[in-house]
PDB file with SEQRES, HELIX, SHEET and CRYST1 records, atoms N, CA, C and O in Angstrom:
SEQRES   1 A   62  MET SER PRO ALA LEU THR GLY ALA LEU ALA GLY LEU ILE          
SEQRES   2 A   62  LEU ALA VAL SER ALA LEU ILE PHE GLY PHE TRP GLY PHE          
SEQRES   3 A   62  ILE LEU VAL ALA LEU PHE MET ALA ILE GLY ALA VAL VAL          
SEQRES   4 A   62  GLY ARG VAL VAL SER GLY GLN ILE ASP ILE ARG ASN ILE          
SEQRES   5 A   62  VAL ASN ALA PHE THR GLY ARG SER THR SER                      
HELIX    1 AA1 PRO A    3  SER A   44  1                                  42    
HELIX    2 AA2 ILE A   49  THR A   57  1                                   9    
CRYST1    1.000    1.000    1.000  90.00  90.00  90.00 P 1           1          
ATOM      1  N   MET A   1      71.696 108.323 138.916  1.00  0.00           N  
ATOM      2  CA  MET A   1      72.512 108.495 137.736  1.00  0.00           C  
ATOM      3  C   MET A   1      71.592 108.932 136.603  1.00  0.00           C  
ATOM      4  O   MET A   1      70.536 108.337 136.386  1.00  0.00           O  
ATOM      5  N   SER A   2      71.991 109.952 135.898  1.00  0.00           N  
ATOM      6  CA  SER A   2      71.160 110.482 134.826  1.00  0.00           C  
ATOM      7  C   SER A   2      71.208 109.560 133.603  1.00  0.00           C  
ATOM      8  O   SER A   2      72.176 108.822 133.413  1.00  0.00           O  
ATOM      9  N   PRO A   3      70.155 109.608 132.774  1.00  0.00           N  
ATOM     10  CA  PRO A   3      70.152 108.775 131.562  1.00  0.00           C  
ATOM     11  C   PRO A   3      71.302 109.096 130.613  1.00  0.00           C  
ATOM     12  O   PRO A   3      71.820 108.203 129.943  1.00  0.00           O  
ATOM     13  N   ALA A   4      71.700 110.349 130.550  1.00  0.00           N  
ATOM     14  CA  ALA A   4      72.816 110.717 129.670  1.00  0.00           C  
ATOM     15  C   ALA A   4      74.122 110.090 130.148  1.00  0.00           C  
ATOM     16  O   ALA A   4      74.912 109.599 129.342  1.00  0.00           O  
ATOM     17  N   LEU A   5      74.343 110.108 131.443  1.00  0.00           N  
ATOM     18  CA  LEU A   5      75.557 109.499 131.991  1.00  0.00           C  
ATOM     19  C   LEU A   5      75.535 107.987 131.823  1.00  0.00           C  
ATOM     20  O   LEU A   5      76.562 107.384 131.509  1.00  0.00           O  
ATOM     21  N   THR A   6      74.387 107.373 132.028  1.00  0.00           N  
ATOM     22  CA  THR A   6      74.254 105.929 131.834  1.00  0.00           C  
ATOM     23  C   THR A   6      74.542 105.551 130.386  1.00  0.00           C  
ATOM     24  O   THR A   6      75.255 104.582 130.125  1.00  0.00           O  
ATOM     25  N   GLY A   7      73.995 106.307 129.453  1.00  0.00           N  
ATOM     26  CA  GLY A   7      74.251 106.050 128.037  1.00  0.00           C  
ATOM     27  C   GLY A   7      75.706 106.240 127.664  1.00  0.00           C  
ATOM     28  O   GLY A   7      76.259 105.476 126.873  1.00  0.00           O  
ATOM     29  N   ALA A   8      76.322 107.259 128.233  1.00  0.00           N  
ATOM     30  CA  ALA A   8      77.742 107.498 127.955  1.00  0.00           C  
ATOM     31  C   ALA A   8      78.604 106.360 128.481  1.00  0.00           C  
ATOM     32  O   ALA A   8      79.544 105.932 127.811  1.00  0.00           O  
ATOM     33  N   LEU A   9      78.290 105.866 129.681  1.00  0.00           N  
ATOM     34  CA  LEU A   9      79.054 104.748 130.230  1.00  0.00           C  
ATOM     35  C   LEU A   9      78.855 103.472 129.417  1.00  0.00           C  
ATOM     36  O   LEU A   9      79.802 102.720 129.190  1.00  0.00           O  
ATOM     37  N   ALA A  10      77.614 103.231 128.977  1.00  0.00           N  
ATOM     38  CA  ALA A  10      77.356 102.060 128.137  1.00  0.00           C  
ATOM     39  C   ALA A  10      78.116 102.167 126.820  1.00  0.00           C  
ATOM     40  O   ALA A  10      78.683 101.182 126.349  1.00  0.00           O  
ATOM     41  N   GLY A  11      78.130 103.351 126.229  1.00  0.00           N  
ATOM     42  CA  GLY A  11      78.891 103.564 124.994  1.00  0.00           C  
ATOM     43  C   GLY A  11      80.381 103.363 125.193  1.00  0.00           C  
ATOM     44  O   GLY A  11      81.058 102.800 124.333  1.00  0.00           O  
ATOM     45  N   LEU A  12      80.890 103.821 126.321  1.00  0.00           N  
ATOM     46  CA  LEU A  12      82.305 103.636 126.630  1.00  0.00           C  
ATOM     47  C   LEU A  12      82.650 102.158 126.757  1.00  0.00           C  
ATOM     48  O   LEU A  12      83.659 101.699 126.222  1.00  0.00           O  
ATOM     49  N   ILE A  13      81.811 101.420 127.465  1.00  0.00           N  
ATOM     50  CA  ILE A  13      82.054  99.985 127.638  1.00  0.00           C  
ATOM     51  C   ILE A  13      82.023  99.267 126.298  1.00  0.00           C  
ATOM     52  O   ILE A  13      82.872  98.417 126.026  1.00  0.00           O  
ATOM     53  N   LEU A  14      81.044  99.605 125.455  1.00  0.00           N  
ATOM     54  CA  LEU A  14      80.955  98.962 124.149  1.00  0.00           C  
ATOM     55  C   LEU A  14      82.125  99.341 123.242  1.00  0.00           C  
ATOM     56  O   LEU A  14      82.629  98.498 122.500  1.00  0.00           O  
ATOM     57  N   ALA A  15      82.555 100.586 123.294  1.00  0.00           N  
ATOM     58  CA  ALA A  15      83.684 101.017 122.468  1.00  0.00           C  
ATOM     59  C   ALA A  15      84.972 100.314 122.890  1.00  0.00           C  
ATOM     60  O   ALA A  15      85.742  99.865 122.041  1.00  0.00           O  
ATOM     61  N   VAL A  16      85.206 100.219 124.181  1.00  0.00           N  
ATOM     62  CA  VAL A  16      86.415  99.550 124.664  1.00  0.00           C  
ATOM     63  C   VAL A  16      86.370  98.061 124.316  1.00  0.00           C  
ATOM     64  O   VAL A  16      87.388  97.482 123.936  1.00  0.00           O  
ATOM     65  N   SER A  17      85.190  97.441 124.444  1.00  0.00           N  
ATOM     66  CA  SER A  17      85.093  96.017 124.106  1.00  0.00           C  
ATOM     67  C   SER A  17      85.305  95.793 122.615  1.00  0.00           C  
ATOM     68  O   SER A  17      85.878  94.777 122.221  1.00  0.00           O  
ATOM     69  N   ALA A  18      84.856  96.715 121.791  1.00  0.00           N  
ATOM     70  CA  ALA A  18      85.079  96.580 120.346  1.00  0.00           C  
ATOM     71  C   ALA A  18      86.563  96.690 120.021  1.00  0.00           C  
ATOM     72  O   ALA A  18      87.063  95.969 119.158  1.00  0.00           O  
ATOM     73  N   LEU A  19      87.268  97.581 120.700  1.00  0.00           N  
ATOM     74  CA  LEU A  19      88.702  97.740 120.449  1.00  0.00           C  
ATOM     75  C   LEU A  19      89.507  96.548 120.946  1.00  0.00           C  
ATOM     76  O   LEU A  19      90.475  96.139 120.305  1.00  0.00           O  
ATOM     77  N   ILE A  20      89.115  95.995 122.075  1.00  0.00           N  
ATOM     78  CA  ILE A  20      89.898  94.920 122.677  1.00  0.00           C  
ATOM     79  C   ILE A  20      89.549  93.556 122.079  1.00  0.00           C  
ATOM     80  O   ILE A  20      90.443  92.786 121.726  1.00  0.00           O  
ATOM     81  N   PHE A  21      88.244  93.252 121.962  1.00  0.00           N  
ATOM     82  CA  PHE A  21      87.814  91.907 121.597  1.00  0.00           C  
ATOM     83  C   PHE A  21      87.401  91.747 120.136  1.00  0.00           C  
ATOM     84  O   PHE A  21      87.177  90.621 119.692  1.00  0.00           O  
ATOM     85  N   GLY A  22      87.296  92.813 119.391  1.00  0.00           N  
ATOM     86  CA  GLY A  22      86.869  92.716 118.004  1.00  0.00           C  
ATOM     87  C   GLY A  22      85.349  92.684 117.891  1.00  0.00           C  
ATOM     88  O   GLY A  22      84.628  92.927 118.859  1.00  0.00           O  
ATOM     89  N   PHE A  23      84.882  92.375 116.678  1.00  0.00           N  
ATOM     90  CA  PHE A  23      83.451  92.466 116.390  1.00  0.00           C  
ATOM     91  C   PHE A  23      82.625  91.502 117.223  1.00  0.00           C  
ATOM     92  O   PHE A  23      81.628  91.913 117.817  1.00  0.00           O  
ATOM     93  N   TRP A  24      83.011  90.222 117.285  1.00  0.00           N  
ATOM     94  CA  TRP A  24      82.199  89.237 118.004  1.00  0.00           C  
ATOM     95  C   TRP A  24      82.229  89.463 119.505  1.00  0.00           C  
ATOM     96  O   TRP A  24      81.240  89.198 120.189  1.00  0.00           O  
ATOM     97  N   GLY A  25      83.327  89.938 120.019  1.00  0.00           N  
ATOM     98  CA  GLY A  25      83.377  90.307 121.425  1.00  0.00           C  
ATOM     99  C   GLY A  25      82.465  91.484 121.722  1.00  0.00           C  
ATOM    100  O   GLY A  25      81.822  91.535 122.771  1.00  0.00           O  
ATOM    101  N   PHE A  26      82.414  92.433 120.789  1.00  0.00           N  
ATOM    102  CA  PHE A  26      81.505  93.570 120.915  1.00  0.00           C  
ATOM    103  C   PHE A  26      80.059  93.103 120.948  1.00  0.00           C  
ATOM    104  O   PHE A  26      79.276  93.566 121.777  1.00  0.00           O  
ATOM    105  N   ILE A  27      79.697  92.189 120.053  1.00  0.00           N  
ATOM    106  CA  ILE A  27      78.327  91.666 120.008  1.00  0.00           C  
ATOM    107  C   ILE A  27      78.004  90.935 121.308  1.00  0.00           C  
ATOM    108  O   ILE A  27      76.908  91.091 121.847  1.00  0.00           O  
ATOM    109  N   LEU A  28      78.933  90.148 121.812  1.00  0.00           N  
ATOM    110  CA  LEU A  28      78.715  89.404 123.049  1.00  0.00           C  
ATOM    111  C   LEU A  28      78.533  90.342 124.241  1.00  0.00           C  
ATOM    112  O   LEU A  28      77.645  90.127 125.066  1.00  0.00           O  
ATOM    113  N   VAL A  29      79.357  91.367 124.339  1.00  0.00           N  
ATOM    114  CA  VAL A  29      79.228  92.336 125.433  1.00  0.00           C  
ATOM    115  C   VAL A  29      77.899  93.078 125.332  1.00  0.00           C  
ATOM    116  O   VAL A  29      77.238  93.296 126.348  1.00  0.00           O  
ATOM    117  N   ALA A  30      77.497  93.470 124.126  1.00  0.00           N  
ATOM    118  CA  ALA A  30      76.223  94.158 123.939  1.00  0.00           C  
ATOM    119  C   ALA A  30      75.051  93.258 124.329  1.00  0.00           C  
ATOM    120  O   ALA A  30      74.086  93.721 124.938  1.00  0.00           O  
ATOM    121  N   LEU A  31      75.132  91.981 123.982  1.00  0.00           N  
ATOM    122  CA  LEU A  31      74.077  91.032 124.350  1.00  0.00           C  
ATOM    123  C   LEU A  31      73.985  90.880 125.869  1.00  0.00           C  
ATOM    124  O   LEU A  31      72.888  90.890 126.428  1.00  0.00           O  
ATOM    125  N   PHE A  32      75.120  90.741 126.532  1.00  0.00           N  
ATOM    126  CA  PHE A  32      75.113  90.610 127.991  1.00  0.00           C  
ATOM    127  C   PHE A  32      74.625  91.888 128.673  1.00  0.00           C  
ATOM    128  O   PHE A  32      73.972  91.819 129.715  1.00  0.00           O  
ATOM    129  N   MET A  33      74.931  93.046 128.100  1.00  0.00           N  
ATOM    130  CA  MET A  33      74.431  94.301 128.661  1.00  0.00           C  
ATOM    131  C   MET A  33      72.908  94.375 128.532  1.00  0.00           C  
ATOM    132  O   MET A  33      72.233  94.831 129.456  1.00  0.00           O  
ATOM    133  N   ALA A  34      72.366  93.935 127.406  1.00  0.00           N  
ATOM    134  CA  ALA A  34      70.914  93.944 127.208  1.00  0.00           C  
ATOM    135  C   ALA A  34      70.233  92.973 128.171  1.00  0.00           C  
ATOM    136  O   ALA A  34      69.200  93.296 128.758  1.00  0.00           O  
ATOM    137  N   ILE A  35      70.810  91.792 128.331  1.00  0.00           N  
ATOM    138  CA  ILE A  35      70.248  90.816 129.272  1.00  0.00           C  
ATOM    139  C   ILE A  35      70.300  91.374 130.694  1.00  0.00           C  
ATOM    140  O   ILE A  35      69.338  91.225 131.448  1.00  0.00           O  
ATOM    141  N   GLY A  36      71.381  91.998 131.059  1.00  0.00           N  
ATOM    142  CA  GLY A  36      71.501  92.599 132.381  1.00  0.00           C  
ATOM    143  C   GLY A  36      70.491  93.718 132.601  1.00  0.00           C  
ATOM    144  O   GLY A  36      69.954  93.858 133.699  1.00  0.00           O  
ATOM    145  N   ALA A  37      70.229  94.508 131.575  1.00  0.00           N  
ATOM    146  CA  ALA A  37      69.245  95.583 131.693  1.00  0.00           C  
ATOM    147  C   ALA A  37      67.846  95.018 131.904  1.00  0.00           C  
ATOM    148  O   ALA A  37      67.083  95.533 132.722  1.00  0.00           O  
ATOM    149  N   VAL A  38      67.509  93.965 131.174  1.00  0.00           N  
ATOM    150  CA  VAL A  38      66.186  93.350 131.334  1.00  0.00           C  
ATOM    151  C   VAL A  38      66.052  92.723 132.716  1.00  0.00           C  
ATOM    152  O   VAL A  38      65.019  92.884 133.366  1.00  0.00           O  
ATOM    153  N   VAL A  39      67.070  92.018 133.170  1.00  0.00           N  
ATOM    154  CA  VAL A  39      67.022  91.411 134.498  1.00  0.00           C  
ATOM    155  C   VAL A  39      66.907  92.490 135.572  1.00  0.00           C  
ATOM    156  O   VAL A  39      66.166  92.320 136.541  1.00  0.00           O  
ATOM    157  N   GLY A  40      67.619  93.579 135.414  1.00  0.00           N  
ATOM    158  CA  GLY A  40      67.529  94.674 136.370  1.00  0.00           C  
ATOM    159  C   GLY A  40      66.142  95.278 136.432  1.00  0.00           C  
ATOM    160  O   GLY A  40      65.662  95.619 137.513  1.00  0.00           O  
ATOM    161  N   ARG A  41      65.484  95.417 135.278  1.00  0.00           N  
ATOM    162  CA  ARG A  41      64.126  95.966 135.271  1.00  0.00           C  
ATOM    163  C   ARG A  41      63.124  94.988 135.864  1.00  0.00           C  
ATOM    164  O   ARG A  41      62.158  95.405 136.503  1.00  0.00           O  
ATOM    165  N   VAL A  42      63.339  93.693 135.661  1.00  0.00           N  
ATOM    166  CA  VAL A  42      62.448  92.695 136.269  1.00  0.00           C  
ATOM    167  C   VAL A  42      62.594  92.724 137.781  1.00  0.00           C  
ATOM    168  O   VAL A  42      61.595  92.687 138.499  1.00  0.00           O  
ATOM    169  N   VAL A  43      63.820  92.791 138.271  1.00  0.00           N  
ATOM    170  CA  VAL A  43      64.063  92.801 139.710  1.00  0.00           C  
ATOM    171  C   VAL A  43      63.502  94.069 140.355  1.00  0.00           C  
ATOM    172  O   VAL A  43      62.983  94.019 141.470  1.00  0.00           O  
ATOM    173  N   SER A  44      63.603  95.209 139.657  1.00  0.00           N  
ATOM    174  CA  SER A  44      63.101  96.461 140.221  1.00  0.00           C  
ATOM    175  C   SER A  44      61.595  96.603 140.092  1.00  0.00           C  
ATOM    176  O   SER A  44      61.013  97.529 140.656  1.00  0.00           O  
ATOM    177  N   GLY A  45      60.957  95.705 139.361  1.00  0.00           N  
ATOM    178  CA  GLY A  45      59.504  95.730 139.238  1.00  0.00           C  
ATOM    179  C   GLY A  45      58.985  96.547 138.078  1.00  0.00           C  
ATOM    180  O   GLY A  45      57.774  96.742 137.969  1.00  0.00           O  
ATOM    181  N   GLN A  46      59.853  97.035 137.203  1.00  0.00           N  
ATOM    182  CA  GLN A  46      59.413  97.822 136.058  1.00  0.00           C  
ATOM    183  C   GLN A  46      58.852  96.955 134.947  1.00  0.00           C  
ATOM    184  O   GLN A  46      58.072  97.438 134.126  1.00  0.00           O  
ATOM    185  N   ILE A  47      59.230  95.687 134.902  1.00  0.00           N  
ATOM    186  CA  ILE A  47      58.718  94.734 133.916  1.00  0.00           C  
ATOM    187  C   ILE A  47      58.097  93.572 134.679  1.00  0.00           C  
ATOM    188  O   ILE A  47      58.730  92.995 135.562  1.00  0.00           O  
ATOM    189  N   ASP A  48      56.855  93.230 134.336  1.00  0.00           N  
ATOM    190  CA  ASP A  48      56.194  92.094 134.957  1.00  0.00           C  
ATOM    191  C   ASP A  48      56.356  90.886 134.036  1.00  0.00           C  
ATOM    192  O   ASP A  48      55.716  90.807 132.988  1.00  0.00           O  
ATOM    193  N   ILE A  49      57.201  89.961 134.428  1.00  0.00           N  
ATOM    194  CA  ILE A  49      57.535  88.821 133.579  1.00  0.00           C  
ATOM    195  C   ILE A  49      56.327  87.905 133.368  1.00  0.00           C  
ATOM    196  O   ILE A  49      56.229  87.246 132.333  1.00  0.00           O  
ATOM    197  N   ARG A  50      55.410  87.857 134.332  1.00  0.00           N  
ATOM    198  CA  ARG A  50      54.223  86.996 134.180  1.00  0.00           C  
ATOM    199  C   ARG A  50      53.353  87.445 133.012  1.00  0.00           C  
ATOM    200  O   ARG A  50      52.808  86.606 132.295  1.00  0.00           O  
ATOM    201  N   ASN A  51      53.214  88.754 132.807  1.00  0.00           N  
ATOM    202  CA  ASN A  51      52.430  89.244 131.673  1.00  0.00           C  
ATOM    203  C   ASN A  51      53.076  88.882 130.340  1.00  0.00           C  
ATOM    204  O   ASN A  51      52.382  88.569 129.372  1.00  0.00           O  
ATOM    205  N   ILE A  52      54.387  88.925 130.294  1.00  0.00           N  
ATOM    206  CA  ILE A  52      55.094  88.566 129.057  1.00  0.00           C  
ATOM    207  C   ILE A  52      54.923  87.082 128.760  1.00  0.00           C  
ATOM    208  O   ILE A  52      54.656  86.701 127.620  1.00  0.00           O  
ATOM    209  N   VAL A  53      55.077  86.239 129.788  1.00  0.00           N  
ATOM    210  CA  VAL A  53      54.904  84.796 129.595  1.00  0.00           C  
ATOM    211  C   VAL A  53      53.472  84.486 129.181  1.00  0.00           C  
ATOM    212  O   VAL A  53      53.252  83.669 128.288  1.00  0.00           O  
ATOM    213  N   ASN A  54      52.495  85.129 129.817  1.00  0.00           N  
ATOM    214  CA  ASN A  54      51.096  84.898 129.453  1.00  0.00           C  
ATOM    215  C   ASN A  54      50.810  85.341 128.019  1.00  0.00           C  
ATOM    216  O   ASN A  54      50.009  84.699 127.339  1.00  0.00           O  
ATOM    217  N   ALA A  55      51.425  86.394 127.547  1.00  0.00           N  
ATOM    218  CA  ALA A  55      51.215  86.851 126.173  1.00  0.00           C  
ATOM    219  C   ALA A  55      51.756  85.820 125.176  1.00  0.00           C  
ATOM    220  O   ALA A  55      51.137  85.574 124.141  1.00  0.00           O  
ATOM    221  N   PHE A  56      52.908  85.218 125.488  1.00  0.00           N  
ATOM    222  CA  PHE A  56      53.488  84.230 124.592  1.00  0.00           C  
ATOM    223  C   PHE A  56      52.750  82.894 124.629  1.00  0.00           C  
ATOM    224  O   PHE A  56      52.752  82.162 123.640  1.00  0.00           O  
ATOM    225  N   THR A  57      52.124  82.572 125.748  1.00  0.00           N  
ATOM    226  CA  THR A  57      51.399  81.309 125.838  1.00  0.00           C  
ATOM    227  C   THR A  57      49.953  81.433 125.411  1.00  0.00           C  
ATOM    228  O   THR A  57      49.235  80.434 125.375  1.00  0.00           O  
ATOM    229  N   GLY A  58      49.501  82.656 125.079  1.00  0.00           N  
ATOM    230  CA  GLY A  58      48.149  82.835 124.574  1.00  0.00           C  
ATOM    231  C   GLY A  58      47.110  83.060 125.656  1.00  0.00           C  
ATOM    232  O   GLY A  58      45.914  82.989 125.377  1.00  0.00           O  
ATOM    233  N   ARG A  59      47.534  83.328 126.880  1.00  0.00           N  
ATOM    234  CA  ARG A  59      46.598  83.538 127.967  1.00  0.00           C  
ATOM    235  C   ARG A  59      46.424  85.018 128.293  1.00  0.00           C  
ATOM    236  O   ARG A  59      46.042  85.364 129.411  1.00  0.00           O  
ATOM    237  N   SER A  60      46.695  85.876 127.347  1.00  0.00           N  
ATOM    238  CA  SER A  60      46.576  87.317 127.578  1.00  0.00           C  
ATOM    239  C   SER A  60      45.124  87.752 127.500  1.00  0.00           C  
ATOM    240  O   SER A  60      44.357  87.212 126.703  1.00  0.00           O  
ATOM    241  N   THR A  61      44.742  88.717 128.314  1.00  0.00           N  
ATOM    242  CA  THR A  61      43.365  89.186 128.332  1.00  0.00           C  
ATOM    243  C   THR A  61      43.150  90.371 127.406  1.00  0.00           C  
ATOM    244  O   THR A  61      42.007  90.789 127.219  1.00  0.00           O  
ATOM    245  N   SER A  62      44.194  90.925 126.823  1.00  0.00           N  
ATOM    246  CA  SER A  62      44.032  92.097 125.986  1.00  0.00           C  
ATOM    247  C   SER A  62      43.764  91.767 124.549  1.00  0.00           C  
ATOM    248  O   SER A  62      43.606  92.670 123.727  1.00  0.00           O  
TER     249      SER A  62                                                      
END                                                                             
């Protein structure tokens, strides 16, 4: 799936949620979409969660 199509589908979902659920429903759907995107990148290996945890705990080598 191309990035343009993915963005269009995300925009469609957010627009429909804003129309149906109002502002707070829109915010909730956007938050869940962001969480889902991060989880998907962690599962696919694009984000290494151990490096992020080490950076927050002060054990980063950089």
